[in-house]
N, C-alpha and C positions, 0 to 999 in steps of 0.2 A: 017895874024897874026899867030904867033907861039903860040900854046896852050901848057901849061906845066901841069904837075901833080898837082902842087900847085893851079893853076887856076881852075882845075876841082874840087879839094877838097874844095876850097873856095865856089864854087857854091853849093856843097852838104851841107856845114856847114851853109851857109848864112841864111836859114829859121829859124834856132834855135839860132845861136850865139855860142860862144865857150863853150864847156862842160868840166868840170873838177870835178872828174876824169872820164875817158871814155876808153872803149876798142877800140874805133874807131881811129886807128892809122895806119900809113903806115907800112905794114909788110915787104915790100921789095921795092927796087928801090930808085930813087932819086926825090926829090920834084921839081927840076929844069929840069927834063927829059921832052923831047917833047912828046906830045900825039897826035896821029892821029886817033887811033882806040881804042875804049873802049869795054870791055865785062862786062856785069852785070850778076851776078849769085847768087844763094842762098848759095852755098857752093863751095869754091875753092878746089875741089878735084884734085887729080893727073891727072885724065883724062880731067877735065875741063881746068886745066892749060896747059896741053899738047896741047889740041885743040886750046886754045887761042894763044899759042906761034906759032903753025903751021899756023894759019890764020893771023899772023901779028899784033896781039893785043899788045898795049903798056901798058895798064892799066886795071887791073881787079878790079871791085868793088864787094865785096862779103859780104853777110849778116852775115854769121857765120864764126867761126874761121878757120884758115888754119891748125893749129897744134894741134887739138884734145883737146883743153881746152879753157875755156872762155877768158883767158887773153893772149893766145898764148905764154905762157911760154915754153921755149924750153930746158932749162938746163937739166931737167930730161930725155929728149929724146936723149941726145948726145950719139952717137954710135948705136942707134936703126936703123936697116936697112931701114925700111919704111920711117922714118923721114929723114934720110940722103939722100935717093934717091930723095925724094920730094924737100928737100932743094937744092940739087945739080941742079935739073931741073930749079928751080926758079933763082938761082944765075947765072947759065951759060947762061940762056936766057936773063937776065937783065930786065925781066918784072917787072912792079910795081904792088903791090897788096895793096888795101886799104879796111879795114873793115868798112862797114856802117851798124851799128846795133843800137846804142843808138840814133844817130841823126835822122834816118828815123822813129824810133818809137816816137820821140819827135816832128815831124812835126805836124802842126795843119791843118787838122786832121792827125792822125797816118798814115804814108804812107803805111805801110804794111796792115793795116786794110782796107784802101781805095782800094788798089789793089785787096784784096781778095773779098770785096763786089762787085767790078766790075766783077771779074771772075765768081762769083756765081750769078750775076744778082739780087742782093739783095739790091741795093741802095735805092729802094723805100720803103723797109721794115725798114730801119735804122732810129733811132731817131736822128734828126739833132743835138741835144745837146750832146747826148751820142751814138755815132754811132755803138758801140758794142752791143747795145740793139735793138732788132728787134721785130716788131709786125706784125703778119699776118693779112691782112684785113679780115673783117667779111664775105666777099663773097668767101673766099678761105678756104678750109678744108685741114688740114695737120695733120699727125701723125709723131711720131719719125721715123717710117719706110719710109714714103714718103720723109722726109727730108734727110734720109740716101741715098735714091735713087738719089735725086737731087745732093747731094755732090759727089757721085760716078761718076755720069754722067759729071758734070761740071769740076771736078778735075781729071777725067780719072784715077780713082783708083779702085782697085778690092774689097777692104774691109775696114771697120772701126770697131772700138770696141764700144760696146753699153752697158751701165748700165741702168737698168730700163726696163719698158714695151715698146717694139717696137710699140705696137698699141695705145699707149697713145696719145690723141689729144694734139696738140701744138698750142698755140695762141701767146705766148710771149717767146722769147728765147734770149740767149746771145751768142756772138761769141768772143772768146778770143784766137786768134792765138798764136802759140808758146808754151812756157812752163812757164807761169807766177806763177805757184805754187799752192798748195792745199789751202792755206789760202785765196788767192785772188779769187780762184774759189768758195770756200764755201761762202765767203763774198758776191760774186755776186748773188748766189742763195738766200741768206738771205735778202740782202738789195734791190734787184731789182724785187723780186716777179716773177721769171721766172719759166717756166715749164721745160725748156731744156737748157743745156749749151753745146756748141760745143767748144772743145779745141784741141790744137795740141798734147800735151802729159801730162801725170800725173805721180806722184809717186803713185803706185797702192794702197798703204795703206792709202792714203789721200782722194782725191775727190771721187774715186771709192767707197770707203767704206761709205762715207757720203751719197752718193746716194743710196747704198744698204740699209742702215739703214732707210733712208727716205721712201723708198718703203715698207720696213717691217712694218713701222708705218702707212701705208695707205696713205702716202702723194704722190702727183703726181709730181715726179721729175725724170728726165732722163739726161743722159750724153752721148755725142758722142765724141770719141777720133779719130781724123783723122790721127795722126802721125805728127811730128813736121814739116817736110819738106812740106807735103801736105797742112798744114795750113798756110804757109807763103810764099812759093816760088813765087806764082803769085803776091804777094805784091811787089816784086822787080820790076815788070813792071812799077810801079809808078816812079821809079828812071829812067828807060829807057825813059819814056815820058818826064820827067823833063829835062834830059840831052839833049835830041834831040831838045827841045824847046829853052833851054838856050844857047846851043853851037851848032848851026846848021851845022858848018863846020866839026864837029866830026862825025865819023861813030860810032854809038852806037848799039851794038847787045846784045841780051839776050841769054845766054847759060843755058838751062835746063839740069838736070842730072837725071839718074834713081835713085830710092831709094837704100839706102845702104843695107837694109834688106828686105826680102820677106817672106810671109807666105807660107809654103809648107805642 
């Protein structure tokens, strides 16, 4: 049986049904193109695309944009040498690229969250009804610092950002991968009665300052910021597992990439 790009996309969309509007669209390639090999990645960087092309990949499934903005709008980039070189690589190779952002977050449960919980070995901590709320069993003792150590070990990262007291005991905490914004972060603190919130990224004048004010008032609140990619990349392994199960004739590989920025 010949598998096409459309058939793969149908399987990715099936758990949710058609979304409108959505940024999850085919960024390059043809819906009727044959697919024998798929690469799943967090970000379709130039290096990732080049690696995929060289290894014979027909379709890249990426969580984040290809062209540096949420909607992959490219008119403003016309003539930019970085954009033009990336576009040329994609067009000359004929590779198909599909963004899977909205749909995977709409899976029940959220596919990115599930993948991150597995990576962090935190499935047992998660509330079955609200899996981004986690409770540490009474026979375990943790502080913000011990949770930071766990995150660094499991995600293989050198550092995180912390607001609040690193020695503060933690019993109940929230996990919000990605960049859901200060309002949702603060609402989580307020409505879920948590000690600690772990997020991908923040606007520094929002959640960070809320936690600073809480600490100055004597309230036990803390924030860990892992970085956006660190907070979501392993979540795309959910897609790898799903695709391998649904379409066993396809070769489905995961391509990780180094972080774009480093602390020096």
